[in-house]
LUMMI-724919 format. One record per atom (N, C-alpha, C): residue in one letter; x, y, z. Coordinates in steps of 0.001 Angstrom, whole numbers, plus 500000, padded with zeros to 6 digits. Layout:
aXYZ...
This chain:
m591230562109379449m592196562326379376m593364562049380030n594268561374379639n595310560425381081n596426561645381341a596379561408382615a597370562196383302a598573561541383008k599662563111383176k601225562752382352k601936562002383569t603001561130383440t603571560667384425t605113561361384152p605579560924385139p606856561312385188p607892560867384057e608749561394383514e609754561086382316e610454559341382771g610546558327382374g611165556928382580g610330556444383423s608975556700383561s608289555511383692s606932554951383053s606756554322383835s605474553686382647s604171554300382820p603413554089382653p602020555199383006p601335554197384071m600680554398385002m599869553697386012m598889552742385043p599168551430385379p598088550490384566p596230551086385223s595744550414384526s594443550591385053s593970549600385803p593037549945386905p592387548999387991p591979548036387106s591352547746386286s590314546757385607s591586545907384614l592681546462384898l593624545153384033l594736544495385376l594319544705386620l595252544574387390l595078542528387387s596117542000387798s595965540040387663s595703540133388702r594871538859388752r594304538354390136r595589538036391293n596819537393390422n597859536747391281n598872537871391161g598555539352390877g599572540279391117g600282540435389905s600524539193388910s601270539211388184s600790539124386650m601388538790385075m601153538209384051m601498537204383817s600684536495383337s601203534720382730s600711534472381489d601103534278380689d601538533902379259d601371532353379039f600371532080378470f600153530603378269f599840530188376764s600436529884375954s600034529504374402s599528530819373852g599900531973374343g599569533401373762g598478533974373975y597604533517375052y596196533943375716y596613534736377094q596411535520377766q596428536390378637q595336536017379731e595699535425380875e594806535223381849e593343536399382412e592943536672383109e591782537302383390e592209538554384029w591838539134384865w592154540022385884w591161540121386758e591802539897387963e590782539919389253e589823541095388948t588610540852389002t587781542117389455t588110542824390421p588153543940390496p587904544577392131p586617544889392490p587222544767394070p585422544996394520p584808545876394655e585263547113393820e584038548422393809e583219547792392422t584131546695391617t583009546885390635t582340545503391080l581834544421391859l581131543274391693l580112543952392079t578878543686391069t577873543218391193t577197542375392040l575598542752392101l574821541853392817l574808540442392818f574841539483391171f574618538972390621f575858537936391286d577253538628391225d578265537924391323d577902537709392701l577676538293393770l577411538065395321l576458536658395330l575565536982394384l574597535740394623l575356534477394135d575610534480393260d576633533586392508d577354532625393279n578449533520394343n578856532959395125n578369532410396555l576961532662396688l576666532327397885l575801530924397606a575656530651396028a574816529468395476a575754528087395270l577052528541395464l577950527407395370l577975526573396352p577795526942397639p577847525591398468p576285524956398478t575423525518398076t574243524939397617t574565524033396724r575134524193395622r574997523043394897r576134521617395215l577191522864395651l578042521123396386l577253520309397246e576252520973398346e575487520199398870e574361519238397844k573836520153397072k572644519158396211k574153517664395796w575183517789395068w576214517139394407w575886516145395492q576379516495396731q576639515420397933q574881514985397935l573782515155398222l573106514250398405l572884513220396928k572737513598395807k572953512976394656k573687511547394753l574960511644395203l575862510841395427l575934510153396474s574957510440397993s574517509719398802s573757508650398055a572516509473397547a571087508731397091a571504507277395606q572455507698395016q573528506557394204q573915505808395198t574773506262396326t575530504842396969t574011504334397763d573187504778398265d572389504013398911d571400502796398265k571531503184396660k570305502628395775k571359501241395118v573200501841394720v573688500135394726v574033499771395682r574045500056396848r573935498819398081r572422498180398139r571079499010398212r569934498225398119r570151496898396831q570274497292395392q570530496214394499q571362495172394699r572700495717395535r573761494672395959r572738493598396969e572138494087397796e571518493525398984e570574492537398110k569572493155397436k568717492611396423k568941490823395618l570038491246394926l570845490215394232l571259489125395278k571788489615396260k572356488647397185k571119487814397770l569890488621398014l568803487796399024l568347486885397411s568533487347396307s567638486613395308s568636485610394595t570118485298395068t570594484591395086t570671483134395983f570378483748397281f569959483028398280f568754481941397911t567828482747397506t566519482659397406t566709481333396303a567207481633394932a567223480645393839a568293479200394439k569340479808395224k569762478144396010k568702477311396668d567931478096397485d566824477796398512d566129476809397216k565351477371396685k564409476391395522k565136475501394769v566221476013394792v567159474393394059v566884473181394917v567458473609396481v567356472978397151v566170472239397515e565568472662397614e563903472274398231e563297471638396667e563672471971395996e563293471147394491e564098469754394407w565253469910394411w565964468293394772w565298467532395862r565066468404397212r564475467699397941r563156466667397978r562163467557397183r561003467257397100r561287465942395768r562352466498394541r562053464985393683r562833464183393871l563675464178394799l564538462830395735l563713462664396794p562965461623397098p562654461137398462p563634460260398808p563546459786400091p564656459116401115p565332458268400014p566082457628400315p566885456615399888p566061454860400064e565561454950401106e564380453697401476e563472453454400515e562819454971400248e561640454886399801e562038455038397914q562898455222397653q563222454908396451q563578453878395987l564602452948397276l564480451883396667l563237451058396427e562559451411397661e560974450500397509e560874450932395990k560749451962395246k559867452391394529k560364451648392809y561932451457393280y562858450697392244y562267448748392000r561941448358393267r561533446817393819r560076447412393244k559294447866393138k557876448011392729k557942448128391152r558901448763390529r559140448830388937r559633447395388738m560404446592389420m561046445705388850m559700444269389033r558730444509390206r558249443374390477r557161443546389130q556842444859388769q556115445287387654q556422444751386375s557532444848385945s558375444398385100s558409442765384984v558564442287386242v558476440928386023v556571440500385754d555736441171386159d554282440978386196d553899440802384636r554809441866384205r554285442335382483r554976441050381738l555894440675381931l556581439660381264l555822438417381476g555408438063382791g554473436857382642g553179437039381880s552319437755381581s551591438344381311s551299438641379562k552473438778379493k552989438643378004k553218437148377572w553711436704378589w553718435016378127w552529434322377916n551947434211379184n550841433899379015n549889434087377934d550056435248377277d549108435890376477d547542435769376949a547212436617377988a546396436325378631a545268437511378556k546077438687378338k545452440293378515k545457440762377179n546337439918376441n546546440877374998n546097440668374157v545190439749374325v544435438518372829v542909439612373283t542839439961372252t541014440532372348t540216439642371978v539329440021372392v537908439238371713v537599438521370597r538216439804369471r538302439343367789r539104438325367316e540297438719368258e541417437302367853e540909436211368477k540338435974369620k540044434753370181k539112434036369188v538159434670368707v536951434180367918v537384433862366439s538655434749366253s539240434258365126s540208433058364931f540945432600366217f541118431636366453f540571430419366827i539296430618367309i538467429429367104i537736429006365559a537680430258364986a536883429916363323a538333429331362739g539500429360363047g540616429287361802g540630427433362458v540412427078363686v540670425853364023v539554425258363587l538345425776363749l537079424991363259l537008424639361565n537541425906360723n538008425375359238n538473424281358902i539918423917359978i540818423007359704i539852421718359437f539100421627360658f538535420329360670f537240420374359815i536722421236359523i535477421399358475i536392420835357328s537226421819356867s537703421208355599s538061420108355347g538594419622356456g539086418452356236g537792417061356526y537216417714357048y535868416158357111y534729416364355857l534694417871355336l534147417421353872l535200416895352819i536144417467352942i537306416771351597i537377415275352191g537396414797352911g537437412931353204g535924412455353187g534870413431353598g533743412383353508g532770413116352301y532629414376352118y531632415223350881y532400415896350100p533532415498349387p534458416279348666p533656417006347350e532250416331346879e531907416911345612e530621418392346572y530545418735347722y530031419453348368y530725420987349106f532276420572348465f533349421210349153f533335422771348541y532483422520347334y532544424113346572y531433425309347014y530669424114348086y529690425290348670y530455425940349858w531515425340350485w531847425436351660w533493426662351224f533512426299350158f534590427921349413f533776429085349274t532373428511348707t531269429937348371t531055430708349521a531046429876350419a530737430679352101a531306431409352468q532831430831352691q533700431544353139q534277432352352539l534131432158351004l534580433609350193l533633434942350456c532362434656350553c531394435202350985c531884436213352272y532194435420353419y532473435764354477y533493436611354570f534875436213353993f535863436719353898f536304438083353156m535601438028352259m535920439510350926m535207440444351888p533951440960352037p533341442120353008p534816442525353854i534982441092354785i535915441565355928i537038442109354966r537713441583354268r538795441963353884r538961443228353137y537938443562352290y537576444656351764y537696446064352970y536560446144353672y536208446865355025y537775447005355485t538839446045355816t539808446455356805t541277447169356227y541312446850354477y541957447378354013y541248448736353409q540480448740353071q539870450126352898q540248451296354207k539730450682355261k540347451289356205k542065451554356523r542709450734356333r544393450772356689r544733451476354913g544271451831354342g544895452293352982g545534451300351868y545073449740352461y545662448939351216y544363448419350492h543597448812350100h542577448595349051h542780448511347537y544179449081347220y544926448621345867y545261447136345509f545593446620347238f546328445155346899f544904443999346250l543707444785346470l542591443704346282l542307443728344443a543536444617343848a543379444334342463a544510443064342055d544885442381343093d546399441768342891d545490440543341867m546552439380341788m546409438400341016m545678437390341611c545950437143342933c545205436201343948c543439436954343986y543228437715344136y541811437976344379y541151437870342902f541783438054341778f541169437825340801f540894436548340028v541519435427340691v541762433928340550v540654433316341580n540415434494342528n539102433580343650n537960434095342809l537956435042341868l536903435579340987l536495434840339864l537721434301339149l537439433277338340l536901431942338732l537436431367339693l536504430445340535l535299430055340371f535344431897341320f533559431734341505f532619431623340346l532929432485338827l532458432329337551l532453430920337170a533559430144337336a533475428841336582a532423427832337627i532054428017338829i531684427479339401i529792427735339346w529722428998339351w528007429305339426w527611429948338178v528664430822337321v527849431643336200v528128430414334845a529403430080334808a530012429220333363a530497428140333962p529602427133334555p530222425780334412p530779424763333446s530120424913332327s530090424664331010s531001425214329959s531967426156330383s533029426433329633s534216425665330072k534581425087328973k536151424347329157k537403425408329253r537180426376328807r538238427398328389r538512428096329997l537353428510330414l537629429465331852l538004428314332735f537454427117332886f537929426083333998f539244425836333615i539782425525332678i541409425262332338i542184426359332834s541697427525332299s542790428666332751s542714429125334023t541537428720335047t541512429026336223t541857428341337161y542208426743336367y543158425869337008y544330426025336993c544888426432335792c546688426794335926c547022427967336722l545893428666336900l546358430388337368l546291429814339110a545437428876339356a545000428630341101a545854427555341249y546729426557340548y547870425564340875y549138426385340698g548815427185339713g550308428005339348g550406429250340203n550340430241339460n550707431522340886n550072431787341829n548954431111341961n548357431453343407n548719430415344472a549012429575344079a549145428746345313a550981428872345271v551683429191344526v552941428567344654v553630430440345886a552609431400345805a552363432328346478a552897432040347683i551978430934348314i551820430424349329i553383430498350219a554587429911349093a555877429617349705a556540431065349498m556259431733348516m557009432708348128m556743433732348944w554932434251349166w554805435184349866w554769435012351268r555113433888351816r555274433754353314r553825433250353858n552676433207353469n551608433005354068n551426432303355170s551116432552356326s551147431592357206s549971431420358023m549717430056358529m548539429773359657m549091429921361022v548490431262361285v548125431888362279v546640431985362889f546340431173363568f544705431383363989f544203432564364436h545160433172365672h544162434370366558h544523435662365278s545013435637364486s544752436401363418s543931436306362290l542974437224362144l541567436955360971l542491437412359120d543904438171359948d543904439180358162d545219437656357920k545625437133358821k546780436491357847k545697434904357790v544616434358358468v544142433580358034v543134434019356756t542325434887356203t542106435200355558t543303435425354049s544378435589354616s545691435954353522s545796434131353050l545865433227354000l545850431830353507l545038431403352746f543410431770352903f542479431523352532f542271431186351058i542997432896350657i542473433308349500i543942432371348428h544564432256348890h545696431416348320h545630429197347774i545003429266349283i545048427542349075i543923427103349053m542545428100349079m541134427411348890m541045427058347919p541431427994346765p541148427750345065p541956426560344612p543010426110345107p543674424607344396p542922423649345381v542185424067346719v541870422481347296v540604422186346331t539591423480346175t538487422894346013t538488422648344406l539440423383343704l539620422519341801l540241421185342134h540719420415343348h541329419011343807h540097418148343636c539357418963344518c537849418416345070c537106418033343740l537252418862342836l536224418646341633l536683418095340716v537965417908340774v538846417044339380v538648415588340054h539697415584341169h539945414317341485h538735413571342362l538175414248343216l537292413583344141l535419413711343986t535367414049343006t533892414339342466t533548412973341773s532463412475341742s532418411462340856s531894412200339338p532324411232338619p531547411289337119p530467412173336449e529275411355337799e527976411718337176e527799412889337777t528163413634339177t528335414855339526t528906415980338706q529992415224338151q530944416386337006q530018416545335967l529379415395335656l528812415563334108l527362416256334478a526877416389335456a525541417056335794a525954418694336324r526568418792336932r527115419828337292r528036420446336839f529356419979336565f530178420610336246f530520420567334127p529838420402333171p529962419746332087p531135419921331687g531422421333331738g533057421809330895g534046420913331793l534113420519333161l535269419928333504l535139418548333108y533982417917332908y533790416408332787y534254416076331244a533713417579330501a534817417605329459a536057417033328643i536727418004329755i538397417896329703i538788416555330508k538002416363331449k538788414978332304k538600414211331606y537987413588330591y537498412434330091y537287412379328449s538009413507328077s538681413704326723s539650412592326353t539795412256325554t541181411359324979t542115412265324175p543103411640324317p544662412955323929p544246413039322143e543546412309321627e543902413182320248e542737414118320206s541554414341320914s540738415285320844s541155416755321070n540526417770320461n540649418804321117n540577419233322026m539734419065323114m539480419471324401m540346418425325253h541296417884325142h541993417272325773h543784417968325914y543595418826326971y544585420151326840y545873419760327457s546832420011326280s548067420134326844s549152420919327659l550181421103327874l551047421961328747l551122423333327679l551074423036326162l550744424205325498l549502424527325737g548238423856325373g546827424623325544g546738425017327072m547078424586327945m546855425045329321m547827426572329422v548922426426328863v549650427688329283v548981428541328120t548509428263327240t547986429097326003t546921430043326693w545947429142327224w544496429665327700w544667430468329036s545313430067329809s545297431017331085s546049432040330277s546952432104329660s547573433595329688s546625434687328791v545832434100328681v544371435352328128v543732435778329079p543260435399330343p542799435965331514p543848436547332241y545385435919332084y546283436443332595y546568438001331947a546766438036330607a546933438815330286a545713440212330189f544485439911330322f543528440482330747f543535441238332006w544032440338333066w544407441169334385w545590441865334521q546518442131333906q547670442355333866q547509443971333333l546855443694331994l546511445410331440l545282445708331650s544565445380332725s543623446454333150s544085446965334675y544833445747335264y545827446839336374y546312447428336331h547305447326334621h548133448736334360h547464450331334142f546352449791333551f545465450711333206f544756451510334460f543981450603334961f543211451146336093f544288451512337242i545158450699337709i545706451072338832i547244451996338796t547851451330337828t549205452370337990t549070453694336992v548318453565335863v548285454955334942v547371456232335767r546083455533336091r544990456314336429r545313457050337944l545420456156338398l545970455969340024l547657456618340433r547946457096339264r549662457467339806r549749458702340658e548752458992340625e549193460627341633e549285460085342698k547714459325343173k547311458755344356k548767457897345173i549234456708344047i550271456026344458i551548456826344669a551726457387344134a553068458485344566a552843459197345542a551576459383345903a551401460034347467a551716459107348775g551938457524348252g551812456710349566g551316455965349570r550489455638348436r549615454336348370r550007452988347989p550167452246348867p550707450906348575p550332449950347441t550905449583346602t551028448553345597t551553447414345578s551393446441344896s552473445148344932s553423445776344378f553472446688343333f554974447057342595f555745448226343401t554649448720344295t555881449629345266t556248448550346687w555188447375346959w556089446720348123w557239445641347587l556636445465346125l557934444519345960l559605445205346144r559173446695345393r560524447525345532r560741447721346693r560437447758347480r560540447723349187r561391446488349977s560511445665349638s561021444066349897s562133443330349510y562268443700348522y563306443082347275y564155444155346825a564500445160347348a565326446306346740a566981445521346774h567156444822348051h568434444343348175h568571443121347686s567854442218347091s567956441269346374s568496441293344556w568787440484344246w569513440871342826w568048440651341897i566587440427342347i565785440761341162i565471442374341376g565147442570342508g565341444181343022g566006444756342610r567586444600342422r568583445527341981r568540445178340429l568304444731339855l568207444193338403l566961445255337885i565981445004338479i565049446171337944i564547447360338387l565335447341339756l565715448855340261l566672450016339409g567698448856338797g568662449872337908g568501450151336727l567289449853335980l566855450477334967l566078451757335430p566006452242333939p565533453658333981p563717453832334623q563382454788334925q562017454770335702q561374454168335072q560858454672333525q559807454360332450q560113452852332278l561268452147332566l561274450526332034l561132450191333403q561084450626334207q560680449483335744q559420448963335263e558460449479335706e557067448807335391e557226447576333907p557290447868332782p557088447137332159p558099445791332487c559337445997333200c560206444943333217c559424444049334731f558830444915335359f558376444584336610f556973443375336044m556273444094334994m555050442880334656m555754441631333745l556626441766332934l557406440774332829l557858439677333312t558196440189334482t559079439399335249t558058438534336164q556549439442336265q555411438722336813q555032437751335935y555127437499334600y554261436932333600y555256435435333520l556585435980333510l557571434907333535l557340433905334788y557183434301336083y557117433751337275y555759432870336905a554389433305336340a553465432670336405a553677431270335322l554081431992334307l554330430979333688l555257429484334042g556273429782335176g557473428742335328g556571427905336340s555401428740337267s554834427900338121s553749427262337552m553215427637335793m552028426672335560m552706425605334849l554110425043334688l554486424314333972l554236422827334181p553851422380336151p553579421248336366p552135420998336427c551428421978336198c549900421596336094c549205420630335625p549825420213334074p549356419215333381p549591417834334864i550446417823335344i550766416697336218i549522416442336935w549511417664337813w548543418254338769w547068417908338202f546672418105337086f545380418064336924f544953416278336036w546075415568335885w545678414264334876w546040413496336423y546910413681337444y547107412689338166y546746413308339934r545847412265340279r545423412658342019r546466413012343086w548039411450343221w548162411735344313w549534412781344300p550051413041343034p550789414421343021p549965415518343327s548855415529342827s547874416877343295s547976417161344877a547549415877345284a547453415775346629a548702415878347545v549757415767346843v551186415426347722v551737417205347308f551311417475346385f551594419438346197f550709420302347201l549191420050347406l548756420372348423l549183420308349378l549287419227350250l549767419051351358l551090419413351905a552255419622350707a553198420387350743a552882422327351201l552156422454350330l552006423794350616l551004423743351914f550116423362352503f549813423548353371f550646423436354786s551609422260354800s552745422106355637s553503423536355862w553563424331354664w554591424877354794w553818426120354964s552898426332355013s552252427712355870s552154427389357419i551781426269358107i551509425758359216i552901425573359673y554332425504358790y555445426147359480y556228427258359530n555368428177358732n555502429337358349n554929430210359721g553357429629359969g552886429814361141g553591429890362984a554007428223362251a554833428187363863a556461429184363963t556983429405362782t558007430156362770t557422431753363465y556160432202362759y555741433583363217y555762433456365012y554802432382365361y554424432291366844y555801432361367413i557000431593367152i558107431556368426i559038432730368006d558808433003366614d559664434600366737d558494435753367273v557754435964367344v557107436928367966v557176436905369666f556847435557370171f556830435750371544f557998435221372007g559057434518371291g560191434193371829g561092435703371570t560819436023370614t561720437534370477t561260438538371633r559924438549371863r559003439383373064r559841439368374056l559786437640374627l560476437384375912l561603437470376132q562452437206374673q563696437833375029q564645439317375387k563735440002374487k563713441669374766k563217442477376085e562128441301376731e562096442003378002e562941441788378993l563877440050378940l564748439567379913l566017440465379569e566593440342378605e567471442130378229e567262443369378820q566140443841378630q565828444916379169q565691444605380515m565412443868381225m565552443934382705m566851443875383285k567617442685382457k568982442637382752k569707444075382800k569306444805381970k569976446314381813k569522446902383225d568302446768383291d567895447629384223d568790447420385756v568813446193385718v569442445646387048v571054446236386981a571373446039385884a572994446151385993a573247447638386258k572301448760385635k572431449997385759k572116450539386971w571308450076387509w570943450108389121w572446449921389917q572664448338389712q574193447974390140q575086449210390518a575302449637389056a576297450160388309a576471451916389003s575078452202389362s574790453536389770s574363453655391217p575437453733392031p574975453968393512p574635455163393850k574826456027393267k573992457833393178k572734457625393219v572111456726392783v570604456498392390v569867456630393636f570578456363394530f570380455756396130f570626456757396960s571331457453396979s572208458289397708s571241459754397678s571574460640398458s570365461823398716s571572462874398595p571486464018398275p572124464996398080p572615465520399384l573899466198399163l574138467020400541l573532468136401074m572354468290401698m572220469220402009m572441470166403277a572324471592403162a572864472239404658a571686472825405025p571386473469406391p570342474027406699p569847475589405964k568944476141405822k568803477406405161k569215478355406064p569692479598405413p570420480677405747p569387480839406797q569853481546408441q569359481865409110q570036483261409808d569500484486409372d570224485807409609d571650485532409487g572426485475408478g573575485618408238g574331484284408455a573615483327409100a573601481596408710a574918481207407753a575298480577407447a576261479805406552a574952479402405350t575465479977404048t574608479392402995t574705478304402246p573544477352401934p573806475832401182p574630475590400139q575199474812399880q576340474708398889q575192474816397276s575599475341396650s574871475426395502s574876474889394684i573978473566394227i574039472611393016i574840472926391645g575779472172391693g576703472333390206g577480473191390302v578105473239391642v579355473758391612v580326473227392819d581514473076392548d582185472381393578d582131472759394937d582323471777395480d581863471415397262d583321471289397994p583941472521398530p584902471991398814p584560471230400214s583379470815400772s583924469649402013s583401468122401430n583661468047400047n583174466721399501n584617465930399854k584118464873400594k585419464151401212k585782463347400335n584998462665399244n585604462294397795n586556462742397072g586277464428397278g586796465337395823g585976465319394896h584710464864394881h584144464392393309h583777466001393009k583393466385391788k582988467260391397k581336467045390888r580961467716391343r579197467665391013r578872468084389805s578001467671389015s578010468303387823s577120469769387439e577168470143386574e576305471325386607e574895470890386289g573890471579386529g572497471245386081g571454472389386335s570208472108385811s569517472860387054s568367472123386904i567213472323387381i565908472011387670i565025471261386975d565101471600385584d564566470651384481d565295469281384457q566743469181384301q567482468257384486q567565467131385690i566976467425386410i566673466593387572i565951465288387196p565683464188387076p565458463385386907p564255462914387607l563044462675387289l561868462514387824l561671460917388211l561367460394389666l561228459253390032l560793457993389010d559237458615388916d558166458131388148d558441457912386451t559484458340386146t559783458453385047t560244456862384444q559663456292383454q560562454878382736q561211454721382284h561967453772382138h563224453864381256h563006453669380349e563542454456379000e563188453996377738e563402452630377013g562467452388376178g562608450685376315g561634449851377058s561842450519378183s561037449090379000s559454448868378698t558703450055377752t557166449598377589t557121449717375739a558387449680375017a558350449428374098a557883448495373043t557394448553372067t556509447689371240t557462446541370690e557545445522370568e558384444348369313e557845444341368108k558590444073367579k558203443911366105k559158442427365451v558704441475364818v559615440862363796v559984441342363008d561386441535362917d561674441892361741d561834440883360031g561069442082359628g560972441579357898g559481440777357892e558771440372358792e557365439691359150e556509440261358297d556193441875358586d555604442646357870d555890442920356463v557301443007356051v557620443042354805v557771441760354043r557628440984354171r557763439762353545r556198439108353461e555581439093354113e554308438684353749e553462438941353141r552631438616352282r552200439619351266r550335440195351715k549978441158351246k549004441566352009k547524440608350847
């Protein structure tokens, strides 16, 4: 029960309601707590007040530890930066030797370029043993063929057969290895097969002989000029290609014009019957008869080629196997006939190509009666073809070795001009001593150098972008290739 107070005075407030500041303060409708009087303090309040300095000390220790950690991280980062700079400088020193040594190496490289140019010009180290043997065999082939044509033309077909048995297995092996074996089904190989059959299997067949003669003097012979067959003695591949096209008409010329009638009658009765027939005889073939009977084996070859190569092997050809059609599409894509054929729908391109081939064969067979009935026009025609192949061979030699020499000289000129225009190649970078106990740090690579006298700004780079001294210039050892030679020459 509360004690009574005098009238007009407020009752004594409770000690628990005394304010800490001795006054009341109202903030946003909330009343502050009153200070607890000493007589009401408990043991836990005293312990809580004693733990406050301990907390402050703990916070101070954590702050000191964090400060030390940040200082150590900063020192470590600074040290790693100096170490990276040292590594870059050391790598630069290692990769860039003194100017004298670098100049000597560039002189050595130039001497090597000159020596390489001389070795390529003399062609002493680049010609293999096989190419040397091919060169000797090609030259001997010319002498032996000329000797047989002048002295023993009636035996020339033996020489043709021997070379055919020698060249064809090599051609099959090399083309099979290189993926060109579909070229072995072309017309030129078919003509050589027909001549082999006319000589050794059916020498009495008049139609086989006349069709072989027209195809050999027509499509096969003109291909020397059309496909640029060349007399390159050191290349077995080019010598073989020329043999395939020129040897059948030369052999037939020897049989028709240079073999005695007695030998023709005894060995080749079909040829003898055609050669010495009267104009009124049905065995006397005119232009119409020659074209008609030569079209029969041509049609047989063309249809067989289309069925066995174009149709049955279409997937392999689409995968990248080269054929005559794909070769002509690539070689003559920009010519008028190539644009004409390739402008047609896809299903009409191959029939149009076959029709174009047949028209080309008919056009080449038009002079065949002249070659068959007259000796000297036939000889002049063969001489012109042989001279054309020699011209192609000379052009090949001059283009290959002349172009190679020209490219080497141009590359050397570019190297010399580059070295003369780049004086920094022979200068070493600015090197400062390594930092020693607070000494000045070296200038970092890739930043501005205030001490640069010329005021140039160093380009920013890394260790991987520093060029090696032994790195060759691009194009100094590149292989040369004559433009269009591999494309234009038929395999």
